[in-house]
N, C-alpha and C positions, 0 to 999 in steps of 0.2 A: 483474485487480488494478490495472493502471495507471489505469484509469478512476476507481476509488475513490481511488487515491492522489493524483491530481491535484485532486481536489475540495477537499482539506484546504488547497491552496494557491490555490484560486480562490473557493470558497464560504465558508470558515470565517470570514473576516473579517466578511462581510456578516451571517452568522448570529449570531456572537458578539455583535457591536455590536447587532444587532437584538434579541438576548435580554437586553440590559442590561449586558453586560460593558463596561467602560471600554477605550478604546484600550490603556492601560497594562496591564490585566488580559489583555486579548487578546494583547498583545506577550509577557507572561509565559508564557502557554500556549503561544505558538509557540517561545519560548525554551526551554521544557521539552524540545521535541523535540530541539534542539541539544545541550542538557546530557545527555540520555539518550544520545545517539549518542556524544558524547565519552566518556562513562564506561563505556558498556557494549557498544558495537558490536565492538570487537576481541575482548574476553573471550567475548562471546556466540558470536561466529562461530568462535573457537578451539574452544569447547566443542561447537558444532553440527557441526563438521568431522568428528567421530567417527561421524556418522550419515549415512544415505543421503541424498544432496543432493536428490534428488526429494521426499523426505519432508520435509526442511528447507524447500524451496519450498512445498509444500502448507501446511504449518503457517504459514509466513510469509504466503502469499496469504490464507489464511483469517483469520488475526489481523489483518492489514491491513483486511480487509473488515469484520470484526466491529468493529474500533476506528472505522472510518468510521461504521457503524451507530450506534455508542455516542454519536456526536455528536447523534443525533436527540433523545434524551431529556434531554440535558445542559441544565440551566438555571442552574447555579451555576459559579463558577470551579473549584470542586472537581470538579464533573462534567465540565467540559471537561478538567481534568488528567487524570482517570481515562481519558477517551476518548483523549486524546493519547498516554498512556503505552501503552495497548493498541495503537494504531495504530502508534506508534514501533517497538515491539517487532516487530511484523510487518514493518515497513520493514527494520529491521535484519537480519532473518533472510532477506528475500527479494531485496533489491537487490544485496548483494554476491555472493551464491550464484548469482543468475540469469544473469549474464553468463559466469560459469565453467562453469555447467551447459550453456548454448548452445554454448559452445566444445567442450566435451566430446562433445556430440551431433553436432555438425557434422563431416562428412568434411572433411579438411584443405583439400581444393581448393575447398570451398564455404563456408568459414567467413566470407568476406566477404559472401556472399549472407545468411547466418543473421544476422549482425550488422546488415545492412541491413534485414532484415524486423523484427528487434528495434526498430531505430530508427523503422521505419514505425509499429509498434505503439505506441510511446510517443508519436509525432507525432499519431496518431489519438486517443489518450487525451488529449493536450493539447487537441485540437480539441473533444472531449467535455467537457473540463474548462471550456472557455470556454462551451460551450452549457449546462453544468451550472448556470451563474448564472441563465439563463432557466428551466431547470427548477425551480431552487429558488424562483424568483419565482412559479411556478405551483403548486408542491407544498409550499412551506415546508419545515419541518423534515423532513417525510416524505421529501424527496429524499435525505436521508442513508440511509434504509432501502434505496432503490432503488440508489443508487450503491454502498453497502457489500455489498449483495446481489449486485450485478454482480462486484465483487471476490471475494466469498466463492465465487461460482460458478466463478470461474477455478480456485481451489484445489480445488473438488470435481471439476471436469472433469479436472483433472490427476491427482487421485488415482484416479479411475476410468477415465481415458483410456487410450489406447494406451500401452504400456510398450516402451521400448527393451530388447531382449534382450542387448545386449552386457554382457560381464562388467564389474562396477565401476560400471554407470551406474544 
């Protein structure tokens, strides 16, 4: 999911401008992300707190990946708005819950290591995000499908992967 996530902040400007959006239109698309977070992140997470955290993460990861993929066919500002909305809702579900979930899974004595690995994963995703510019140069808008597919795959793996058997997790 982190790989899909960072593409929006590394590739989207190139792609949006390349497809004819003005810098102002691109800025409004990115501003939509912030507005949605300000308006909906806290209420959305309060609502989602009643569900199993693992399931919330799965939905968040898959929605982020699908949102990333949705940039592939976007050609108008409205198309970019729709993709950004889907992406942002996935982001709002997965990012706040992710750290709390990792903390719940980690034995107390190993929490620092769990958070270190989490930081490492995001660092690798940042590196992939930078290389995403190259991949975008090679694949064009198809790169959105690959990057979004990687993010969606993260959710699918989590859905069907090994489950922690501790109560409440």
